[in-house]
C-alpha positions in Angstrom: -8.9 1.1 16.8 -8.8 4.1 19.3 -8.1 3.9 22.9 -6.8 5.8 26.0 -3.3 5.6 27.3 -4.6 3.8 30.5 -6.3 1.2 28.3 -3.2 0.7 26.1 -1.0 0.1 29.3 -3.4 -2.7 30.4 -3.4 -4.4 27.0 -0.1 -3.3 25.4 1.0 -6.6 24.1 -2.4 -7.7 22.7 -2.6 -4.2 20.8 0.8 -4.6 19.4 0.0 -8.1 18.3 -3.2 -7.0 16.6 -1.4 -4.2 14.8 1.1 -6.8 13.6 -1.7 -9.3 12.4 -4.1 -6.8 10.7 -1.7 -3.9 9.8 -4.3 -1.5 11.1 -2.7 1.3 13.1 -3.8 1.7 16.8 -4.7 5.3 17.9 -3.9 6.4 21.4 -5.4 9.6 22.6 -3.6 11.7 25.4 -4.6 15.2 26.3 -6.2 15.9 23.0 -3.4 14.6 21.0 -3.5 11.3 18.9 -0.5 9.0 18.8 -0.4 6.0 16.4 1.2 2.6 16.8 1.8 1.5 13.1 3.6 -1.4 11.5 6.8 -0.1 10.0 7.5 -0.9 6.3 9.1 -4.3 6.1 12.2 -4.4 4.2 12.1 -6.0 0.9 14.1 -9.3 0.5 15.5 -7.8 -2.7 17.2 -5.1 -0.4 19.4 -7.9 0.9 20.8 -8.7 -2.5 24.5 -8.1 -3.0 25.8 -7.0 -6.3 28.3 -9.5 -7.9 30.6 -9.1 -10.8 29.9 -12.5 -12.3 30.7 -12.1 -16.0 34.2 -13.6 -16.7 35.6 -12.1 -19.9 34.3 -9.4 -22.2 30.6 -8.7 -21.7 30.4 -7.5 -25.3 31.1 -11.1 -26.4 27.8 -12.1 -25.0 25.7 -9.9 -27.4 26.2 -12.1 -30.4 26.0 -15.3 -28.5 24.1 -18.0 -30.5 22.6 -21.2 -29.0 22.0 -24.5 -30.8 18.4 -25.9 -30.7 17.6 -28.7 -28.6 17.7 -32.1 -30.3 15.5 -34.5 -28.2 16.6 -37.7 -30.0 20.3 -36.9 -29.3 19.6 -36.1 -25.8 18.0 -39.5 -24.9 
């Protein structure tokens, strides 16, 4: 979408809402220059994770850890 600055002024909120909804940048021309309104990259939810030291004991002991097989009859 390309428009003049005057047109943008008249419909700024609609243009921003459309960029948010579609992700398509809006181009504004002014004195031979083009300016874009773009949707900034959203932060990944994984960026909010905080590292935790959650292994209690020696991590090397987990390498040879063996688990027993599930016995359905005993579980009932």
